[in-house]
C-alpha positions in Angstrom: -41.5 59.9 -37.8 -37.8 59.5 -38.6 -35.4 59.8 -35.6 -32.2 61.9 -35.9 -29.1 60.9 -33.8 -26.3 63.3 -32.7 -22.7 62.7 -31.4 -22.0 61.5 -28.0 -19.8 63.5 -25.6 -17.0 61.0 -25.8 -17.0 61.2 -29.6 -16.8 65.0 -29.5 -13.9 64.9 -27.1 -12.0 62.3 -29.2 -12.6 64.3 -32.4 -11.5 67.5 -30.8 -8.2 65.9 -29.5 -7.4 64.6 -32.9 -8.0 68.0 -34.5 -5.8 69.7 -31.8 -3.0 67.3 -32.4 -3.1 67.8 -36.2 -3.4 71.5 -35.9 -0.5 71.8 -33.5 1.7 69.7 -35.8 0.8 71.9 -38.7 1.5 75.0 -36.6 4.9 73.7 -35.4 5.8 72.8 -39.0 4.9 76.4 -40.1 7.0 77.9 -37.3 10.0 75.7 -38.2 9.7 76.5 -41.9 9.5 80.2 -41.1 12.6 80.0 -38.9 14.5 78.1 -41.6 13.5 80.8 -44.2 14.6 83.6 -41.8 17.9 81.9 -41.1 18.5 81.3 -44.8 17.6 84.9 -45.6 20.1 86.1 -43.0 22.8 83.8 -44.3 22.2 84.9 -47.9 22.5 88.5 -46.8 25.8 87.8 -45.0 27.2 85.9 -48.0 26.2 88.8 -50.2 28.0 91.2 -47.9 31.2 89.1 -48.1 31.0 88.9 -51.9 30.5 92.7 -52.2 33.5 93.2 -49.9 35.7 91.1 -52.1 34.3 92.8 -55.2 35.3 96.1 -53.7 38.8 94.8 -52.9 39.3 93.5 -56.5 38.7 97.0 -57.8 41.3 98.5 -55.5 44.9 99.0 -56.6 47.2 96.5 -54.9 48.9 99.2 -52.8 45.5 100.2 -51.4 44.6 96.7 -50.3 45.2 97.0 -46.6 43.8 98.4 -43.3 44.0 102.0 -42.3 46.8 102.2 -39.7 47.7 98.5 -40.2 50.3 96.5 -42.0 49.8 96.4 -44.9 48.5 99.9 -44.8 45.5 100.7 -47.0 42.2 102.4 -47.3 39.9 99.8 -45.6 38.6 100.0 -42.1 39.3 97.1 -39.7 35.6 97.0 -38.7 32.3 98.5 -39.8 28.6 98.0 -39.3 26.0 97.8 -42.0 22.1 97.9 -41.7 20.5 95.6 -44.2 16.8 94.7 -44.3 16.5 96.1 -40.8 19.2 93.8 -39.4 22.6 95.0 -38.2 25.6 93.2 -39.6 29.2 93.6 -38.2 32.0 93.3 -40.7 35.6 92.5 -39.6 38.4 92.7 -42.1 41.8 91.1 -41.6 44.6 91.6 -44.2 48.1 90.3 -43.9 51.2 90.1 -46.0 52.2 86.5 -46.7 55.7 85.3 -47.1 55.4 82.4 -49.5 58.1 79.8 -48.8 58.3 79.1 -52.5 61.1 81.7 -53.0 62.4 81.5 -49.4 61.4 83.2 -46.2 62.8 86.3 -44.5 65.5 85.2 -42.1 65.5 81.7 -43.6 67.6 79.9 -46.1 67.4 81.3 -48.8 66.7 84.7 -47.2 63.7 86.3 -49.0 64.6 90.0 -49.2 61.1 90.8 -50.6 58.9 88.7 -48.2 55.6 90.3 -49.0 54.7 87.9 -51.8 50.9 88.4 -51.7 48.1 89.5 -49.3 45.7 87.3 -47.5 42.3 88.9 -47.0 39.7 87.5 -44.5 36.2 89.0 -44.3 34.0 88.0 -41.4 30.4 89.0 -41.1 28.4 88.4 -37.9 24.9 89.3 -36.9 24.2 89.0 -33.2 20.8 90.8 -33.5 19.5 88.3 -36.0 16.9 85.8 -34.8 19.5 83.1 -35.4 22.9 84.7 -34.6 25.4 83.9 -37.3 29.1 84.2 -37.9 30.5 83.6 -41.4 33.9 84.2 -42.8 35.7 83.8 -46.1 39.4 84.0 -47.1 41.0 85.0 -50.4 44.4 85.9 -51.6 45.3 89.1 -53.5 48.5 89.1 -55.6 50.4 92.0 -57.3 50.6 92.3 -61.0 54.3 93.1 -61.2 57.5 91.3 -60.3 58.9 91.5 -56.8 61.5 94.2 -55.9 63.8 94.3 -52.9 61.8 95.4 -49.8 62.7 98.4 -47.8 60.9 97.0 -44.8 61.4 94.1 -42.3 59.2 91.6 -40.5 57.8 91.2 -37.0 56.8 87.8 -35.7 55.0 87.5 -32.3 55.0 84.2 -30.5 52.8 83.5 -27.5 53.2 80.7 -25.0 51.6 79.7 -21.7 53.5 79.0 -18.5 54.3 75.5 -19.6 55.7 76.6 -22.9 52.7 75.5 -25.0 51.5 77.8 -27.8 48.5 80.0 -27.1 46.2 80.2 -30.1 43.7 83.1 -30.7 45.6 85.4 -28.3 44.8 89.0 -28.9 47.8 91.0 -30.1 47.9 94.8 -30.2 50.8 96.5 -32.1 51.0 100.3 -32.1 53.6 102.6 -33.6 52.5 106.2 -33.1 54.9 108.1 -35.4 53.8 106.0 -38.4 50.2 105.8 -37.4 50.2 102.0 -37.2 47.6 100.3 -35.0 47.1 96.6 -35.5 44.7 94.3 -33.6 45.0 90.7 -34.6 45.1 87.2 -33.2 47.7 84.4 -33.1 47.2 81.3 -35.2 47.0 77.6 -34.0 50.8 77.6 -33.4 50.5 80.7 -31.2 52.2 82.9 -33.8 51.3 86.2 -35.5 53.4 87.0 -38.5 53.5 90.6 -39.7 55.4 91.0 -43.0 56.6 94.2 -44.7 56.8 96.2 -41.5 58.4 99.7 -41.7 61.8 99.9 -39.9 61.7 101.7 -36.5 63.9 101.6 -33.4 62.2 100.6 -30.1 59.0 102.0 -31.5 56.5 99.1 -31.7 54.4 98.7 -28.6 53.1 95.2 -28.4 50.5 94.0 -25.9 49.3 90.4 -25.7 46.4 89.0 -23.8 43.3 86.8 -24.1 40.0 86.6 -22.4 40.5 85.0 -19.0 44.3 85.3 -19.4 47.0 87.5 -18.0 48.7 90.2 -20.1 52.3 90.5 -21.3 53.7 93.4 -23.2 56.7 95.6 -24.2 57.6 98.8 -22.4 59.2 102.1 -23.4 62.2 103.4 -21.5 60.9 106.0 -19.0 61.9 107.7 -15.8 60.0 105.1 -13.7 61.4 102.2 -15.8 64.7 103.3 -17.4 65.8 99.8 -18.3 62.8 97.6 -19.4 63.4 93.9 -19.7 61.3 93.8 -22.8 61.7 97.0 -24.7 59.3 98.2 -27.4 60.2 96.2 -30.5 62.7 97.3 -33.1 62.2 96.4 -36.8 65.3 96.5 -39.1 65.5 96.7 -42.9 65.1 93.2 -44.5 65.5 91.4 -41.2 63.1 89.4 -39.0 62.3 90.6 -35.5 60.8 87.8 -33.3 59.5 88.4 -29.8 58.0 85.9 -27.4 55.3 86.6 -24.8 54.1 84.4 -22.0 50.5 84.5 -20.8 48.3 82.1 -18.9 44.9 81.8 -17.2 44.3 84.2 -14.3 44.1 83.1 -10.7 42.4 84.2 -7.5 43.9 84.9 -4.1 41.5 84.8 -1.1 43.1 86.7 1.8 41.9 86.2 5.4 43.1 88.2 8.4 42.7 86.5 11.7 44.5 85.8 15.0 46.0 82.5 16.1 42.6 81.6 17.6 41.1 81.8 14.1 39.0 84.9 15.1 38.7 87.2 12.0 40.3 90.7 12.4 38.7 93.4 10.3 40.2 96.2 8.2 43.8 95.0 8.1 45.9 96.9 5.5 48.4 94.7 3.7 50.7 94.9 0.7 51.2 92.0 -1.7 54.2 92.0 -4.0 55.1 89.7 -6.8 58.6 88.6 -7.8 58.3 89.1 -11.6 60.2 92.2 -12.9 59.5 94.4 -15.9 62.7 96.4 -15.5 66.1 96.3 -13.9 68.7 98.6 -12.4 66.6 99.6 -10.5 64.2 96.6 -10.2 60.7 97.5 -11.4 58.1 95.0 -10.2 55.3 93.8 -12.5 52.9 93.7 -9.6 52.7 95.4 -6.2 49.4 96.4 -4.6 48.1 97.7 -1.3 44.7 96.5 -0.1 42.7 96.0 3.1 40.5 93.2 4.4 36.9 94.1 4.9 34.7 94.0 8.0 34.6 90.2 7.9 38.4 90.0 7.7 38.6 88.9 4.0 39.7 90.3 0.7 39.4 88.6 -2.7 42.1 89.4 -5.3 40.9 88.3 -8.7 42.6 88.3 -12.1 46.0 87.6 -10.5 49.0 86.5 -12.6 50.8 83.4 -11.6 53.8 84.5 -9.6 55.6 84.2 -6.2 54.2 86.6 -3.7 55.3 88.3 -0.5 53.0 89.7 2.1 53.5 92.6 4.6 50.9 94.2 6.9 50.4 97.9 7.8 51.7 99.6 10.9 49.8 98.9 14.1 49.6 95.1 13.4 52.0 92.4 14.4 52.4 89.8 11.7 52.7 86.4 13.4 52.9 84.5 10.1 51.4 83.8 6.7 49.9 80.5 5.8 51.2 79.3 3.3 54.5 80.9 4.3 55.6 84.0 2.5 56.9 84.0 -0.2 54.4 81.6 -1.7 53.7 80.5 -5.3 50.4 80.9 -7.1 49.9 78.7 -10.2 47.9 79.6 -13.3 44.1 79.0 -13.2 44.1 78.3 -9.5 42.6 79.6 -6.3 44.9 80.2 -3.4 43.7 80.8 0.2 46.1 82.9 2.3 45.7 83.4 6.0 47.4 86.5 7.5 47.9 85.6 11.1 48.2 88.5 13.5 49.3 88.6 17.1 49.2 91.0 20.0 52.6 92.2 21.2 54.8 95.1 21.9 56.9 96.9 19.2 60.1 95.4 17.7 58.8 92.1 16.5 60.8 89.5 14.6 59.0 86.8 12.5 61.3 83.8 11.8 60.3 81.5 8.9 62.3 78.2 8.7 62.3 75.9 5.6 64.0 72.7 4.6 66.9 73.6 2.4 66.3 70.5 0.2 62.6 70.7 -0.3 61.8 74.3 0.4 58.9 73.2 2.7 58.2 74.9 6.0 59.8 73.2 9.1 57.6 73.1 12.2 59.0 72.0 15.6 62.2 73.9 15.2 63.6 75.2 18.5 64.6 78.9 18.1 66.7 80.7 20.7 67.3 84.4 20.3 70.0 85.9 22.5 71.6 89.3 23.1 74.0 89.5 26.0 72.2 88.2 29.1 68.8 88.3 27.2 67.5 85.0 25.9 64.1 84.1 24.4 62.8 80.8 23.0 60.1 79.9 20.5 59.1 76.8 18.5 58.1 77.2 14.9 54.6 76.1 14.0 53.4 76.3 17.6 50.8 78.5 19.1 50.4 79.0 22.8 48.0 80.5 25.3 49.5 81.7 28.6 48.4 83.1 31.9 50.8 85.1 34.1 48.5 86.8 36.6 45.6 85.6 38.8 45.2 88.7 41.0 41.8 89.5 39.4 40.1 86.8 41.4 37.8 83.8 40.8 34.5 83.4 39.1 35.4 83.8 35.4 34.2 81.1 33.1 35.8 82.1 29.8 39.4 83.4 29.7 38.7 87.0 28.8 40.2 88.9 31.7 43.8 87.6 31.8 44.1 88.2 35.5 41.1 86.0 36.6 40.4 82.3 36.9 37.5 80.0 37.6 37.9 78.7 41.2 40.2 77.5 44.0 39.8 75.6 47.2 40.7 78.7 49.1 44.3 77.6 49.9 46.0 79.4 47.0 47.3 82.9 47.4 47.1 84.9 44.1 48.3 88.3 45.4 51.5 87.9 47.3 52.8 89.3 45.0 50.4 89.7 42.1 51.5 87.6 39.2 52.4 84.5 41.3 50.6 81.5 42.7 51.6 80.4 46.2 50.2 78.4 49.1 48.1 80.5 51.5 49.9 81.6 54.6 47.8 81.3 57.8 49.2 82.6 61.1 52.8 82.5 59.8 52.6 79.0 58.3 51.8 77.8 54.8 48.9 75.4 54.3 50.0 71.9 53.1 48.2 72.0 49.8 45.9 73.9 47.5 44.2 73.6 44.1 43.3 76.3 41.5 41.1 75.7 38.4 41.5 78.0 35.4 39.0 79.7 33.2 38.2 78.1 29.8 40.8 78.8 27.0 39.7 78.9 23.4 42.2 77.9 20.7 39.7 79.0 18.0 39.5 75.7 16.2 40.2 72.0 16.6 43.8 71.7 17.7 46.6 69.3 18.5 48.0 70.0 22.0 51.8 69.8 22.3 53.1 70.7 25.8 52.4 72.3 29.1 55.1 74.7 30.3 55.3 76.6 33.6 57.9 78.7 35.4 59.8 78.6 37.6 60.9 75.0 37.3 63.1 75.1 40.4 61.1 74.8 43.7 62.4 74.8 47.3 63.7 71.3 48.2 61.8 71.5 51.5 58.5 71.6 49.6 59.1 68.0 48.7 58.8 66.0 45.5 56.3 67.1 42.8 55.3 70.2 44.8 53.9 71.7 41.5 51.8 69.5 39.3 49.0 69.9 36.7 46.1 68.2 35.1 44.5 69.2 31.8 40.9 69.0 30.6 39.8 69.6 26.9 36.6 69.6 25.0 35.3 70.1 21.5 32.6 72.5 22.8 32.1 74.8 25.7 28.6 75.0 27.1 26.9 75.1 30.5 26.6 71.3 30.3 30.1 70.5 29.2 31.8 67.9 31.4 35.5 68.6 32.0 37.6 65.6 32.8 41.0 66.5 34.2 43.7 64.1 33.0 47.4 63.6 33.6 50.3 62.5 31.5 49.0 59.0 30.8 45.6 60.2 29.7 43.8 59.2 33.0 42.8 61.1 36.1 45.2 59.1 38.2 48.3 60.9 37.0 49.7 64.4 36.8 52.1 66.5 34.7 55.0 67.0 37.1 57.7 68.3 34.7 57.6 71.6 32.8 57.6 71.4 29.0 56.1 67.9 29.2 54.3 66.5 26.2 50.6 66.5 26.5 48.9 63.2 26.0 47.4 62.9 22.5 44.0 61.9 23.9 43.3 65.6 23.9 44.0 66.1 20.2 41.1 67.4 18.1 39.5 69.4 20.8 39.2 73.2 20.8 38.8 74.3 24.4 41.0 73.6 27.4 41.4 74.4 31.1 44.0 73.4 33.7 44.2 72.5 37.3 47.3 73.4 39.3 48.1 71.5 42.5 50.6 73.1 45.0 51.9 71.2 48.0 54.6 71.5 50.6 56.1 69.1 53.1 57.3 72.1 55.3 55.0 74.8 56.7 57.7 77.5 56.2 58.2 76.9 52.5 55.9 77.1 49.5 56.2 76.4 45.8 55.3 79.1 43.4 54.1 79.5 39.8 54.7 82.7 37.7 53.4 81.6 34.3 51.5 78.7 32.8 51.4 78.1 29.0 49.9 75.4 26.8 51.3 75.0 23.3 49.3 73.6 20.4 49.1 73.5 16.6 46.0 74.3 14.5 45.0 75.5 11.0 45.5 79.1 12.3 49.1 78.5 13.4 51.4 79.4 10.5 53.7 76.4 9.7 57.4 76.8 10.0 57.1 80.3 11.6 57.5 81.8 15.1 57.2 85.4 16.4 59.5 87.1 18.9 58.1 90.4 20.5 59.3 93.3 22.6 62.9 93.0 21.5 65.7 95.4 22.2 67.3 97.1 19.2 70.7 95.9 18.1 72.5 92.7 17.0 71.1 89.4 18.2 72.1 85.8 17.6 69.5 83.3 16.4 70.1 79.5 17.0 68.0 76.9 15.1 67.8 73.4 16.5 65.8 70.4 15.3 66.4 66.7 15.5 67.6 65.2 12.2 68.9 68.6 11.0 72.2 70.5 11.3 72.1 73.4 13.8 72.1 76.8 12.2 73.1 80.2 13.6 72.0 83.6 12.1 72.8 87.1 13.0 69.8 89.4 13.3 69.8 93.2 13.6 66.7 94.5 15.3 66.0 98.0 14.0 65.4 100.7 16.5 61.7 101.6 16.8 60.8 99.1 14.1 57.4 97.6 14.4 58.1 94.4 12.5 60.7 92.6 10.5 61.1 89.1 9.2 64.0 86.7 8.5 64.0 83.6 6.3 66.1 80.7 7.5 66.8 77.2 6.2 68.1 74.0 7.7 69.9 71.1 6.0 69.2 67.5 6.9 72.0 65.6 8.6 
C-alpha cells in the first residue's frame, strides 16, 4: 500500500504567514493607488474649474472684468461654491488694477495719470470636503484693447506694520464705501501693502478695517457725536492722486487679573475698570479701550485678545485699593501674558494710594518714607511694605490664630489688658505694680513667604522710673503653622539671648522666607508705682502680595495735605494732595530723582 503524507502544523503556519504578508502588501498597494487616483481626480477637477473661470473672464468685456462691489467693479462674485462629482469646491476670485511702472506710477516720477494699466486676476479653488483637501490657485493678467486715457479716479494704498515697524503680510483688509456700493475684502502682500488702483474719488468715505487671525485690529472712523474728531478719519481719495494710509496691528495678549488682600487671600467678586492709553479721537479724548469687569468666585478674571497698550486699573466702590502689582499704569507687550494682582485693604473712607517711581528708570521705588500732614495731623507709611498690627488685647487669652483682633495666646498673669482697653500695662496688686510680666501673641499669617523688615510699637517714651529697656520684644517665625510647630523666640542678633529694645528696629534676616510670626512682649519696672505701657504693636514685611513702590493712607480728613517723600540716595520731594470730601479712594503718582 502506498503511504500519503500531509503538511505539518509548522509548515501550515509558515505558509499562512507568508500569504498574509503578501496579501497585506497587495492590499496596501491597492489602497495607495486608489488614494492617488482620488487625489488626482480632485486636482484635475480643480484645475478644470480654474480653466473654465479664466475662459469665462476672457469672454467678458474689459470693463466687466471685476468684482461686484469691488475695485475694479465688475460682474463677478468674490466667492462662490460649485458641486462637481459630489464634491464641494469653493472658488475665490481676486481682481486688482495694476499700475505698471513702465509708464510711471501714480504719485511717482513720472506721475502716471492713468495708473490702471491692466488687471491681475487670481482664481483660487479649494476643497476641504475632499478626501485629500486641496488648495490650488492660478494668476493671469487681463489687458485692455485700447490705448490709455486720463483716469477720473485715484489710488488707495494700505500699509500694515506691527508694533516694531515690520510689515505684516497676509493681513485681512476690509474697504467699504456705502454710497458707491464698494465692499472689498483682500490681503496685504509680502511687504505688508495692499494697492487699490483706479478708486473713485470720495471725501472721508472709505471705511478701512485691518486685522489678522490672532492679531489686534486697527481701523478708520467716521466723525460722530461720540467721536467728533477721529485721529484716523475714514479715507479720502482724490482725483489722480495717491492716498496712502498706515495701520499698526500685532499679536494679541492676555491679562490675568487676581484680586486679593496683602496676605494673598483671594477676594471674590471685585468689580474693576481697566483703561488703555491709546486714543481713537481727540478733543475730547476718546479711548480705544476701556472696560468694566469683575473677578469671579476664586478672585480671578482672564482678559484675552487684549491689544498691547499701557493700562490703568481702578476698583469699584466699597473696596479700598492698596495697590496694583505691577504698579498702575503698566505696559502690556504684544503676544504676551501679564499677571496683575489687585491688592485690596480694609480701611475707612477717604483713602489715598501713593505710587512712587524712579524718575530716571520709571521703576517702582520701595522703602520710600512717606509723611502726610495736615495741620497737627501726621501719618507715615513706607512704600512696598505691608504690616500686621495689634492695638487691643481686651478680648483675653486662648486664641491660637490671630482672627479676633482683641485677643492673644497667653500671658504669665502679670499683664493688665483692660486698664484701659487698648493698652498693655503691668498688673497692679494692692496699689503696687508687679515688677515684670510677659504676654505671647496669637499667630499672624502674612499669606505667603515674606521678608520681615521692622517691629514698631507705641508709645516709645516710657516713665524714667521704670528703668532701662522696660519694654522689649522677641519674635518667632515659621514656614508653617500646625499643632507641632516649634516657636523659637529670638532677639535682634538672631538668638534667644537678646531682645528688640528700640521701636522701628530692623528685624534680623534669620526670619526671612517664613510666612507666620508671633511676638512676646516683656514689661518691667524698677519702681512699684510706675508701669510702662504699649498701645500698638506692628510688624512690617514685604512679600509677593505687597505692591512695590506703593503705600495706602486711610481714614483721612478732607482738604489739602502735604506729602513728603524721603529715601536715602534720592532728593526729597514734596507734593500737595487734596483729599476729596466723601471720596472713597484716590491715587497720586510721584517720582524721585537720584542725588
